[in-house]
C-alpha positions as CSV (number, residue, x, y, z in Angstrom):
1,P,10.8,-9.2,4.9
2,E,11.3,-12.9,4.4
3,L,8.4,-14.1,2.2
4,V,7.6,-17.5,3.6
5,R,4.4,-19.5,3.4
6,N,1.6,-19.0,5.8
7,T,2.5,-15.4,6.7
8,L,-0.4,-13.4,8.3
9,I,-1.1,-9.8,7.2
10,N,-3.5,-7.5,8.9
11,L,-5.2,-4.6,7.1
12,N,-6.8,-1.8,9.1
13,E,-10.2,-0.2,8.4
14,N,-8.7,2.5,6.1
15,E,-6.8,0.0,4.1
16,L,-9.9,-2.1,3.7
17,A,-11.9,0.9,2.6
18,L,-9.2,1.9,0.1
19,A,-9.2,-1.6,-1.4
20,K,-13.0,-1.6,-1.7
21,T,-12.9,1.8,-3.5
22,I,-10.3,0.5,-6.0
23,A,-12.2,-2.8,-6.5
24,I,-15.4,-0.9,-7.3
25,A,-13.6,1.4,-9.8
26,R,-11.9,-1.6,-11.5
27,N,-15.2,-3.5,-11.7
28,A,-16.9,-0.5,-13.3
29,S,-14.0,0.0,-15.8
30,N,-14.2,-3.7,-16.8
31,R,-18.0,-3.6,-17.3
32,K,-17.7,-0.4,-19.3
33,E,-15.1,-2.1,-21.6
34,G,-17.4,-5.1,-22.0
35,V,-15.2,-7.5,-20.1
36,A,-17.2,-10.5,-19.1
37,D,-17.2,-11.6,-15.4
38,N,-15.1,-14.7,-14.9
39,I,-16.7,-15.9,-11.7
40,Q,-15.4,-19.2,-10.5
41,D,-17.3,-18.8,-7.2
42,K,-21.0,-18.9,-7.7
43,K,-21.7,-18.0,-4.0
44,R,-20.4,-14.4,-4.4
45,T,-20.9,-11.5,-6.8
46,S,-18.2,-10.2,-9.1
47,I,-17.8,-7.1,-6.9
48,Q,-17.3,-9.2,-3.8
49,I,-14.6,-11.2,-5.6
50,D,-13.0,-8.0,-6.9
51,I,-12.9,-6.6,-3.4
52,D,-11.3,-9.7,-2.0
53,G,-8.7,-9.5,-4.8
54,A,-7.9,-5.8,-4.2
55,E,-7.6,-6.5,-0.5
56,A,-5.2,-9.4,-1.1
57,E,-3.1,-7.2,-3.4
58,L,-2.9,-4.4,-0.8
59,A,-2.1,-7.0,1.8
60,F,0.8,-8.2,-0.3
61,F,2.1,-4.7,-0.9
62,K,1.9,-4.2,2.9
63,L,3.8,-7.4,3.5
64,I,6.7,-6.4,1.2
65,N,6.6,-2.8,2.6
66,T,6.2,-1.2,-0.9
67,Y,4.2,1.7,-2.0
68,P,1.3,0.2,-4.1
69,E,1.6,2.5,-7.1
70,S,0.3,-0.1,-9.6
71,F,-2.6,-0.9,-7.3
72,F,-4.2,2.5,-8.1
73,D,-4.4,1.8,-11.8
74,T,-8.0,1.0,-12.6
75,T,-7.7,0.7,-16.4
76,N,-8.7,-2.6,-18.1
77,K,-5.8,-5.1,-18.2
78,S,-5.8,-8.5,-19.9
79,K,-3.4,-11.4,-19.8
80,S,-4.7,-12.7,-23.1
81,T,-3.8,-9.4,-24.9
82,G,-0.5,-9.0,-23.0
83,T,-1.6,-5.9,-21.1
84,D,-1.7,-7.5,-17.7
85,L,1.8,-7.9,-16.5
86,G,0.9,-8.8,-12.9
87,D,0.0,-6.9,-9.7
88,V,3.5,-6.5,-8.2
89,F,7.1,-6.4,-9.4
90,L,9.6,-7.7,-6.9
91,D,13.3,-8.4,-7.7
92,D,12.4,-8.0,-11.5
93,F,9.7,-10.8,-11.2
94,S,6.1,-10.1,-12.1
95,I,3.8,-11.5,-9.5
96,D,0.0,-12.0,-9.9
97,V,-1.7,-12.1,-6.5
98,K,-4.7,-14.5,-6.4
99,S,-7.2,-14.6,-3.6
100,T,-9.8,-16.8,-2.1
101,R,-11.9,-17.1,1.1
102,Y,-11.7,-20.8,1.2
103,K,-9.2,-22.2,3.7
104,T,-8.3,-25.1,1.4
105,G,-8.8,-23.0,-1.7
106,Q,-6.6,-23.6,-4.7
107,L,-4.4,-21.3,-6.7
108,I,-6.5,-20.7,-9.9
109,Q,-5.7,-19.1,-13.2
110,S,-8.5,-19.0,-15.7
111,G,-8.0,-19.1,-19.5
112,A,-7.8,-21.5,-22.3
113,K,-5.6,-24.6,-22.2
114,T,-3.3,-22.8,-24.6
115,F,-3.1,-19.7,-22.3
116,K,0.4,-18.2,-22.1
117,S,1.3,-15.5,-19.6
118,K,3.9,-12.8,-19.1
119,I,3.6,-13.4,-15.4
120,D,6.6,-15.0,-13.7
121,M,4.9,-16.3,-10.6
122,Y,1.6,-16.4,-8.7
123,C,1.0,-15.8,-5.0
124,L,-2.1,-17.1,-3.2
125,I,-3.6,-15.1,-0.4
126,I,-6.5,-16.3,1.7
127,K,-8.9,-13.9,3.4
128,E,-9.3,-15.6,6.8
129,E,-11.3,-12.9,8.6
130,D,-12.5,-9.4,7.7
131,N,-9.0,-7.9,8.1
132,I,-6.7,-10.9,8.3
133,F,-5.0,-12.4,5.3
134,N,-2.8,-15.4,5.0
135,M,-0.1,-15.5,2.3
136,K,-0.1,-19.2,1.5
137,G,2.9,-19.2,-0.9
138,F,4.1,-18.8,-4.5
139,Y,4.2,-20.9,-7.6
140,P,5.9,-20.4,-11.0
141,S,3.7,-19.6,-13.9
142,S,5.7,-22.0,-16.1
143,L,4.7,-24.9,-13.7
144,L,1.0,-23.8,-13.2
145,L,0.2,-23.3,-16.9
146,Q,0.8,-27.0,-17.7
147,E,-1.8,-29.3,-19.2
148,K,-1.8,-31.6,-16.2
149,N,-3.1,-28.7,-14.1
150,Y,-5.9,-27.8,-16.5
151,G,-9.4,-29.0,-16.2
152,K,-12.8,-28.6,-14.6
153,H,-11.7,-28.5,-11.0
154,F,-15.1,-27.4,-9.7
155,P,-18.4,-26.0,-11.2
156,G,-17.7,-23.3,-13.8
157,R,-15.3,-23.0,-16.7
158,P,-12.1,-25.1,-17.0
159,C,-9.0,-23.5,-15.5
160,F,-5.5,-24.1,-14.3
161,A,-5.4,-25.1,-10.6
162,I,-3.0,-26.4,-8.0
163,K,-3.4,-27.3,-4.3
164,Q,-1.8,-25.3,-1.5
165,N,0.6,-28.1,-0.5
166,V,2.8,-27.5,-3.6
167,L,3.1,-23.7,-3.0
168,M,6.6,-22.4,-2.2
169,D,8.4,-19.8,-0.2
170,Y,9.4,-16.8,-2.4
171,D,13.1,-17.7,-2.6
172,E,12.4,-21.2,-3.7
173,C,9.9,-20.1,-6.3
174,A,12.3,-17.4,-7.6
175,K,15.0,-20.1,-8.1
176,K,12.5,-22.2,-10.1
177,V,11.5,-19.3,-12.2
178,L,15.1,-18.5,-13.0
179,T,16.0,-22.1,-13.9
180,S,12.9,-22.6,-16.0
181,S,13.6,-19.5,-18.1
182,K,17.0,-20.8,-19.2
């Protein structure tokens, strides 16, 4: 499929149930390993945020019509230790799918100002209704993880954030990733 901004994806009841099961398993694994919750949204619990994230990942896999093998891995992954290489690999790019419920929500990556990532690009997906997700676009990691995007954008810890209006279609983002890696 052509991966353009503002593409709607519907998940059925079984897909939503699967995403919830995976999110609960991931959350339990993280708590068992002592991983602290990194909640940027004080209105929801960590499990609700994890469910939204798993649903967004599954929606992305559905959009690209790819079996979600990596989706089923519930082991602890960390970008800071280099064990989190993203949610999806597409055309040899690692993509980290980010989610929010807020219509004007930003693409957010937590971490210290010196944070470095092995992720090539990010994708923002908004949960618009219980089963409807909107793929808002992509953004290169090399552009997101710049000092100008770092700060206290809302209550909580500082993070990297950008607004939706700068997100790109996949092809445009892929070109930027390729040119920035030279």
